[in-house]
N, C-alpha and C positions, 0 to 999 in steps of 0.2 A: 591224566594227572588221578592218584589214590586220596581221599580224605588226610592224611597224615600230611602229603606233601601240600595238600592246597593250603589245610590250617598253617602250616608251617610259611606261608609265605605272605600272608594276612596278617601279623602281628596286631593285638590289640585293638582289634576291628571292627567285633562285634560284642552287641550287648546281651545277644542271649543266641545259645548253641542249644538246639534239641539233636537229639538223637533217640529215634526210636526203635525198638527191636533190631539194634546195630550192634552192641558192644560182645553181646555172645556168641557171634561171629567171629570173635576176634583171637588169635592166641594171648598166652598171658603174657609177651612181650610188648607187645601190639595193643593190648589194652592199658598198659600203663606208658605208652609213648602217646596212646589217644587221648588220654586224661589230659599227660604234660603239652600237648600241643592243645589240647582246647584250652587250656589254663593259658599259654602264651595268646590263643587268638583271642580270647576275651579282654574287653577293655575292664579297667578297674571297676570295682561292684556288678561286672556283668554275671550273667548265670548260667549256669549248665542246667539242664533239664532232658530225664534219658527216662525210658520205659525198658525194661528186660523181663525175661522169665526169671520167676522168684523159688529158689532152691527151698526155701522153706512151707513151700504149698504141698497141701497135700498132692497135687499133680507134680510136682517138680521135676522128679525123673521124667514123667509124660515129655513136661515141657521139653528138658533139657537134650533127650533121646529121641522125641518124635520126629526130630529135623536134624538130619545128615550134618548140615552145615554149622549148627552150633558146636561150638569149643568149650563153650565156658557154662557155668551156671554160677548164679552170686545169690546172697542171701542178706537182710540189711546190715548186719557185720560185715559182711566181705567188701559190700561196693561203699560202704560207709568209709573204712578204714582206706581201700585205694582211693577215694576222694581226696580224703584228707591229708593221705602221704602226697599226693599229688600239690598240695598244698589249699586246696580247697576248703572255705570255710559256709557257716551255718547248712551244713549238709541234712535233708530232711528226706526220708523214706515212707511212704505211703502206698496204700491197696488201691487197686484199681476197682474196687467193688463196686457194686447196685448204686445208682443213684439215689441218696435217699428220696424220704418219703414225700410225698405231694406231688412228685413230679406226671406219676400217671398211677392208674389202678394198679396195671402189671409191672411197674416199677416197685410199688410202693410194697407189695405181696414179695417181688424177689431181693429187697431191701430187709423185711422183715425176716424171710427165712434164713439170707445170709446171717445176720447177725444170734440167729437162734443155732445154726451150723456152726459157726464161729466161735461160740462159746462153748459147742461141745467138742471143738478141736484145742482151745486153752485147755480147758478141766481135762483131757486126755493128755496133752502134754504133763500139764501141772501132777497128775497122779502117776504117770511114768517116770518122769525124769526129778519131780519135787523142785522145778522152775519155771516159771512163768514163760520162760522161752521168747521166741518171736511175737508181735504183737500183728504181722504184715502174713497173710496167710493167703490170698489171693495168686492167679495162676500168673499175675505179672507185680514188676516193683513200679511205681512212680518216684523218681528220684529227681531234687532238687538240690544244687548245691551252687556256691557262691563265689567268685574270684574275690579277695579283699579288695577294699579301695586303696 
């Protein structure tokens, strides 16, 4: 049984569905069907949490084409619109960057370095396009969306 069939036979059964590094392997019609089936399988107020490569990352092409089984790439805008179209609410997209300060010395150094690099990337985008662009620049997106109550 594939995931679409599994979700279809479990209507309004789940409080939470997680999908880590999965949706990018689906074809376009399958992604839409997957989101629809997740919506149906979630209880009212249930949450969908996704992780997927970020097309807006400086490494977006490497993430998209580095694995031949990747069919699609998403950015904050595209994944948000698809989830909204499927009926999800409270869609939130976040970075999967380094753990914030004070977790460990190494983590703190990585966090500070990432903030400096991130600021430079945002400035580059602003200079090139005149717009702020995406605020999520890590290699992966972490997405949360909720089925309305």
